[in-house]
PADRENKE-79968 format. One line per field, with one value per atom (N, C-alpha, C, O): residue number from 1; residue in one letter; atom name; x, y, z. Coordinates in pm, whole numbers, always signed. Each point is the difference from the previous one (the first is absolute). Example, Ala and Ser with C-alpha at 12.3 -4.5 7.8 and 13.67 -1.06 7.14 Angstrom:
BEGIN
num: [1	1	1	1	2	2	2	2]
residuo: [a	a	a	a	s	s	s	s]
atomo: [N	CA	C	O	N	CA	C	O]
x: [+1319	-89	+90	+104	-139	+82	-77	+51]
y: [-569	+119	+120	-2	+107	+119	+109	+111]
z: [+780	+0	+0	+66	-138	+6	+73	+17]
This chain:
BEGIN
num: [1	1	1	1	2	2	2	2	3	3	3	3	4	4	4	4	5	5	5	5	6	6	6	6	7	7	7	7	8	8	8	8	9	9	9	9	10	10	10	10	11	11	11	11	12	12	12	12	13	13	13	13	14	14	14	14	15	15	15	15	16	16	16	16	17	17	17	17	18	18	18	18	19	19	19	19	20	20	20	20	21	21	21	21	22	22	22	22	23	23	23	23	24	24	24	24	25	25	25	25	26	26	26	26	27	27	27	27	28	28	28	28	29	29	29	29	30	30	30	30	31	31	31	31	32	32	32	32	33	33	33	33	34	34	34	34	35	35	35	35	36	36	36	36	37	37	37	37	38	38	38	38	39	39	39	39	40	40	40	40	41	41	41	41	42	42	42	42	43	43	43	43	44	44	44	44	45	45	45	45	46	46	46	46	47	47	47	47	48	48	48	48	49	49	49	49	50	50	50	50	51	51	51	51	52	52	52	52	53	53	53	53	54	54	54	54	55	55	55	55	56	56	56	56	57	57	57	57	58	58	58	58	59	59	59	59	60	60	60	60	61	61	61	61	62	62	62	62	63	63	63	63	64	64	64	64	65	65	65	65	66	66	66	66	67	67	67	67	68	68	68	68	69	69	69	69	70	70	70	70	71	71	71	71	72	72	72	72	73	73	73	73	74	74	74	74	75	75	75	75	76	76	76	76	77	77	77	77	78	78	78	78	79	79	79	79	80	80	80	80	81	81	81	81	82	82	82	82	83	83	83	83	84	84	84	84	85	85	85	85	86	86	86	86	87	87	87	87	88	88	88	88	89	89	89	89	90	90	90	90	91	91	91	91	92	92	92	92	93	93	93	93	94	94	94	94	95	95	95	95	96	96	96	96	97	97	97	97	98	98	98	98	99	99	99	99	100	100	100	100	101	101	101	101	102	102	102	102	103	103	103	103	104	104	104	104	105	105	105	105	106	106	106	106	107	107	107	107	108	108	108	108	109	109	109	109	110	110	110	110	111	111	111	111	112	112	112	112	113	113	113	113]
residuo: [m	m	m	m	a	a	a	a	d	d	d	d	i	i	i	i	r	r	r	r	a	a	a	a	h	h	h	h	l	l	l	l	r	r	r	r	f	f	f	f	l	l	l	l	p	p	p	p	v	v	v	v	s	s	s	s	a	a	a	a	q	q	q	q	k	k	k	k	v	v	v	v	r	r	r	r	m	m	m	m	v	v	v	v	i	i	i	i	d	d	d	d	l	l	l	l	v	v	v	v	r	r	r	r	g	g	g	g	k	k	k	k	d	d	d	d	a	a	a	a	n	n	n	n	s	s	s	s	a	a	a	a	l	l	l	l	e	e	e	e	m	m	m	m	l	l	l	l	r	r	r	r	f	f	f	f	v	v	v	v	p	p	p	p	n	n	n	n	r	r	r	r	a	a	a	a	a	a	a	a	e	e	e	e	p	p	p	p	v	v	v	v	r	r	r	r	k	k	k	k	l	l	l	l	l	l	l	l	t	t	t	t	s	s	s	s	a	a	a	a	v	v	v	v	a	a	a	a	n	n	n	n	a	a	a	a	e	e	e	e	e	e	e	e	n	n	n	n	f	f	f	f	g	g	g	g	v	v	v	v	s	s	s	s	r	r	r	r	d	d	d	d	d	d	d	d	l	l	l	l	f	f	f	f	v	v	v	v	a	a	a	a	k	k	k	k	i	i	i	i	t	t	t	t	a	a	a	a	d	d	d	d	e	e	e	e	a	a	a	a	p	p	p	p	t	t	t	t	r	r	r	r	k	k	k	k	w	w	w	w	r	r	r	r	r	r	r	r	f	f	f	f	g	g	g	g	a	a	a	a	r	r	r	r	g	g	g	g	r	r	r	r	f	f	f	f	k	k	k	k	p	p	p	p	l	l	l	l	l	l	l	l	r	r	r	r	r	r	r	r	s	s	s	s	s	s	s	s	h	h	h	h	v	v	v	v	t	t	t	t	i	i	i	i	i	i	i	i	l	l	l	l	q	q	q	q	e	e	e	e	r	r	r	r	k	k	k	k	g	g	g	g]
atomo: [N	CA	C	O	N	CA	C	O	N	CA	C	O	N	CA	C	O	N	CA	C	O	N	CA	C	O	N	CA	C	O	N	CA	C	O	N	CA	C	O	N	CA	C	O	N	CA	C	O	N	CA	C	O	N	CA	C	O	N	CA	C	O	N	CA	C	O	N	CA	C	O	N	CA	C	O	N	CA	C	O	N	CA	C	O	N	CA	C	O	N	CA	C	O	N	CA	C	O	N	CA	C	O	N	CA	C	O	N	CA	C	O	N	CA	C	O	N	CA	C	O	N	CA	C	O	N	CA	C	O	N	CA	C	O	N	CA	C	O	N	CA	C	O	N	CA	C	O	N	CA	C	O	N	CA	C	O	N	CA	C	O	N	CA	C	O	N	CA	C	O	N	CA	C	O	N	CA	C	O	N	CA	C	O	N	CA	C	O	N	CA	C	O	N	CA	C	O	N	CA	C	O	N	CA	C	O	N	CA	C	O	N	CA	C	O	N	CA	C	O	N	CA	C	O	N	CA	C	O	N	CA	C	O	N	CA	C	O	N	CA	C	O	N	CA	C	O	N	CA	C	O	N	CA	C	O	N	CA	C	O	N	CA	C	O	N	CA	C	O	N	CA	C	O	N	CA	C	O	N	CA	C	O	N	CA	C	O	N	CA	C	O	N	CA	C	O	N	CA	C	O	N	CA	C	O	N	CA	C	O	N	CA	C	O	N	CA	C	O	N	CA	C	O	N	CA	C	O	N	CA	C	O	N	CA	C	O	N	CA	C	O	N	CA	C	O	N	CA	C	O	N	CA	C	O	N	CA	C	O	N	CA	C	O	N	CA	C	O	N	CA	C	O	N	CA	C	O	N	CA	C	O	N	CA	C	O	N	CA	C	O	N	CA	C	O	N	CA	C	O	N	CA	C	O	N	CA	C	O	N	CA	C	O	N	CA	C	O	N	CA	C	O	N	CA	C	O	N	CA	C	O	N	CA	C	O	N	CA	C	O	N	CA	C	O	N	CA	C	O	N	CA	C	O	N	CA	C	O	N	CA	C	O	N	CA	C	O	N	CA	C	O	N	CA	C	O	N	CA	C	O	N	CA	C	O	N	CA	C	O	N	CA	C	O	N	CA	C	O	N	CA	C	O	N	CA	C	O]
x: [+901	+37	-59	-119	+200	-45	-79	+15	-98	-74	+95	+90	-111	+77	-84	-110	+160	-77	+64	+121	-207	+45	-102	-120	+170	-86	+15	+109	-219	+0	-69	-117	+190	-54	-22	+75	-178	-33	-27	+45	-119	-44	-107	-99	+115	-94	-131	-46	-12	-131	-79	+56	-184	-79	-6	+8	-22	-4	-120	+8	-117	-120	+25	-46	+119	+31	+104	-5	+98	+102	-64	+39	-138	-65	-71	-10	-39	-63	+100	-36	+163	+103	+51	+17	+6	+61	-98	+42	-172	-97	+9	-41	+95	+15	+108	-10	+116	+116	+9	+86	-172	+8	-23	-100	+195	-11	+51	+0	+43	+46	+149	+72	-27	+143	+70	-60	+186	+74	+14	-15	+43	+16	-130	+1	-111	-127	-46	-63	+94	-35	+79	-55	+184	+81	-53	-7	-29	-51	-133	-26	-59	-130	+15	-70	+161	+17	+56	-17	+84	+50	-112	+21	-139	-108	-116	-102	+115	-105	+19	+110	-215	+18	+3	+25	-50	-3	+139	+102	-98	+126	+77	+123	-194	+64	+64	+76	-105	+48	+151	+65	-7	+144	+83	+92	-121	+77	-19	+94	-214	-23	+78	+53	-45	+78	+148	+68	-17	+139	+27	+106	-200	+14	+3	+81	-167	-3	+129	+52	-1	+128	+113	+86	-88	+102	-10	+103	-225	-18	+48	+61	-87	+45	+153	+62	-1	+146	+62	+103	-167	+48	-5	+92	-198	-15	+108	+58	-31	+101	+140	+80	-51	+136	+29	+105	-195	+28	-37	+64	-168	-47	+22	-20	+62	+26	-124	+7	-121	-127	-24	+24	-70	-33	-127	-93	+90	-118	-123	-112	+132	-114	-74	-116	+183	-60	-68	-60	+67	-53	-144	-43	-31	-134	-23	+68	-164	-32	-88	-119	+179	-74	-87	-114	+169	-74	+47	+120	-213	+34	-102	-121	+171	-89	+36	+114	-213	+20	-62	-121	+204	-45	+14	+76	-152	+6	+130	+50	+4	+119	-43	-118	+209	-39	-63	+39	-135	-70	+57	+9	+30	+47	-121	-87	+82	-113	+44	+90	-156	+29	-118	-108	+129	-111	-17	+96	-219	-35	-102	-90	+105	-91	-113	+23	-145	-118	-61	+57	-174	-70	-42	-21	+8	-50	+87	-50	+180	+93	-6	+47	-105	-13	+125	+84	-75	+116	-43	-94	+161	-34	+115	+102	-116	+109	+8	-102	+225	+25	+77	+96	-135	+69	+74	-62	+194	+81	+35	+87	-154	+16	+116	+33	+27	+108	-18	-87	+169	-19	+132	+101	-104	+112	-45	-107	+189	-33	+102	+120	-168	+85	-37	-117	+219	-24	+80	+115	-176	+66	-13	-110	+224	+6	+35	+73	-126	+35	+29	-43	+116	+36	-109	-47	+8	-99	+63	+114	-190	+47	-33	-113	+214	-24	+1	-19]
y: [-2014	+111	+128	+6	+94	+129	+76	-23	+114	+85	+101	+52	-25	+101	+126	+1	+107	+123	+111	+3	+89	+124	+108	-26	+146	+111	+116	+28	+38	+124	+103	-14	+118	+98	+133	+37	+33	+135	+5	+91	-189	+1	+108	-3	+99	+112	-34	+77	-191	-41	-45	-60	+88	-36	-152	-75	+32	-144	-66	-117	+189	-55	-35	-104	+188	-26	-110	-77	+69	-106	-135	-100	+95	-127	-60	-122	+206	-52	-78	-99	+142	-66	-126	-104	+115	-114	-116	-114	+142	-109	-91	-116	+168	-81	-106	-107	+135	-89	-85	-87	+110	-75	-149	-39	-44	-144	-57	-122	+206	-48	-32	+44	-121	-24	+131	+92	-82	+125	+36	+117	-215	+28	+48	+97	-163	+42	+134	+78	-49	+130	+112	+106	-130	+102	+25	+115	-221	+14	+74	+81	-109	+65	+150	+83	-48	+140	+85	+122	-185	+77	+62	+102	-160	+44	+65	+32	-11	+69	+150	+51	+22	+141	+96	+119	-166	+89	+57	-64	+184	+65	-75	+6	-76	-72	-131	-60	+14	-131	-3	-100	+208	+3	-8	-80	+161	-16	-136	-53	-4	-132	-106	-94	+109	-94	+8	-102	+223	+17	-61	-60	+74	-59	-152	-64	+7	-145	-50	-105	+179	-35	+1	-87	+188	+9	-117	-55	+17	-111	-132	-82	+63	-122	-1	-105	+221	+8	-28	-65	+115	-29	-149	-55	-10	-144	-79	-93	+131	-72	+24	-93	+216	+35	-41	-58	+86	-22	-139	-52	-8	-129	-114	-116	+146	-104	-73	-118	+187	-60	+33	+113	-210	+24	+84	-17	+106	+85	-78	+47	-166	-82	-62	-39	+30	-61	+100	-39	+169	+103	+35	-6	+42	+54	+112	+7	+79	+115	-50	-23	+5	-52	+108	-26	+146	+108	+132	+20	+68	+133	+98	-23	+131	+96	+142	+29	+58	+143	+75	-6	+74	+74	+149	+43	+34	+145	+55	-46	+145	+72	+143	+33	+50	+137	+75	-18	+101	+80	+141	+64	-16	+139	+90	-29	+135	+92	+124	+72	-48	+114	+94	-37	+159	+95	+62	+22	+5	+73	+103	-28	+146	+107	+6	+0	+5	-1	+138	+100	-99	+126	+63	-70	+199	+79	-18	+2	-20	-8	-128	-5	-98	-127	-85	+25	-123	-88	-141	-54	-5	-135	-95	+2	-86	-93	-115	-49	+8	-118	-100	+36	-161	-106	-87	-65	+64	-83	-127	+1	-109	-123	-83	+7	-85	-90	-134	-13	-86	-133	-73	+34	-135	-93	-136	-48	-16	-131	-102	+26	-139	-109	-127	-32	-40	-125	-110	+20	-138	-117	-115	-40	-10	-115	-125	+6	-118	-129	-99	+16	-120	-104	-108	-42	-1	-108	-132	-29	-49	-133	-100	-7	-70	-106	+39	-83]
z: [+933	-87	+57	+32	-20	+52	-107	-120	+168	-93	-63	+66	-194	-71	-3	-57	+118	+13	-82	-22	-23	-63	+36	+5	+18	+42	-98	-50	+25	-78	+88	+33	+4	+94	-70	-90	+134	-47	-150	-69	+19	-139	-14	+73	-166	-7	-72	-85	+118	-50	+122	+92	-89	+117	+16	-97	+221	+30	-66	-40	+29	-62	-147	-48	-23	-141	-15	-97	+190	-6	+27	-60	+150	+31	-121	-11	-79	-122	-84	-64	+63	-78	+72	-63	+193	+69	+17	+19	-26	+6	-121	+6	-117	-121	+13	-60	+140	+3	+126	+9	+89	+126	-25	-61	+107	-13	-131	-18	-75	-131	+3	+89	-189	-17	-31	-57	+95	-18	-147	-36	-49	-144	-63	-76	+106	-59	+56	-71	+198	+58	-66	-29	+3	-68	-141	-44	-24	-137	-1	-89	+187	+8	+28	-59	+149	+37	-114	+0	-95	-115	-81	-65	+67	-87	+74	-62	+192	+76	-21	+22	-63	-34	+119	-20	+143	+116	+28	-29	+87	+31	+109	+4	+82	+110	-45	+76	-197	-44	-19	+31	-83	-26	+129	+6	+97	+124	+67	+59	-67	+59	-78	+60	-192	-81	+35	+9	+11	+39	+137	+22	+70	+133	-9	+67	-148	-17	-65	+37	-134	-63	+101	-1	+89	+104	+98	+40	-2	+92	-62	+68	-197	-69	-8	+19	-48	-5	+137	+9	+97	+136	+29	+60	-102	+23	-73	+55	-179	-78	+54	+10	+26	+41	+144	+28	+64	+142	+49	+91	-151	+49	-98	+35	-158	-99	-48	-34	+32	-41	-147	-44	-32	-140	-11	+79	-177	-16	-44	+17	-72	-43	+120	-13	+128	+119	+92	+100	-132	+90	-32	-116	+220	-19	+101	+102	-131	+85	+114	-19	+136	+115	+63	+37	-24	+64	-59	-21	-6	-48	+58	-9	+67	+66	-41	-35	+39	-23	+118	+21	+55	+117	-26	-86	+162	-16	+56	+102	-172	+43	+35	-13	+56	+34	-118	-115	+147	-100	+2	+105	-223	-10	-19	-83	+157	-9	-78	+42	-155	-84	+5	+46	-93	+1	-138	-75	+45	-122	+42	+79	-132	+36	-102	-120	+172	-85	-13	+42	-99	-23	+132	+99	-99	+113	+125	+112	-132	+111	+79	+113	-170	+72	-16	-87	+171	+7	-40	+58	-156	-48	+33	-68	+170	+34	-100	-48	+17	-84	+83	+69	-75	+72	-101	-85	+95	-88	+77	+88	-120	+76	-54	-119	+206	-40	+72	+87	-123	+56	+17	-62	+147	+20	-51	+37	-122	-55	+52	-3	+49	+49	-75	-15	-31	-72	+69	+40	-28	+59	-101	-37	-5	-92	+79	+99	-144	+59	-112	-114	+152	-96	+0	+105	-225	-12	+40	-35	+107	+39	-110	-47	+8	-98	-138	-88]
């Protein structure tokens, strides 16, 4: 059975904050991971839940795998390009702002037996 992959690119949340959410679902069944992500209050939880839903739909539609047999084999959050913004401070100073973003990749596999 091939790995079922889904990618989320340029998520406007830092990779460090996304990793806090994805550590909760790594290795869990797809159904229980989806249910868990519904109640996580972090801002990154909703896009990760949508990505997992998409990966499960891909598995059902393209590979004919039941959603009850799937589990999260691997999930990663990598850094994406950082947008550099500027804010002007007191006494003519320059205050740089870094708007970080991330790329999330999820790999689902079918449970044996």
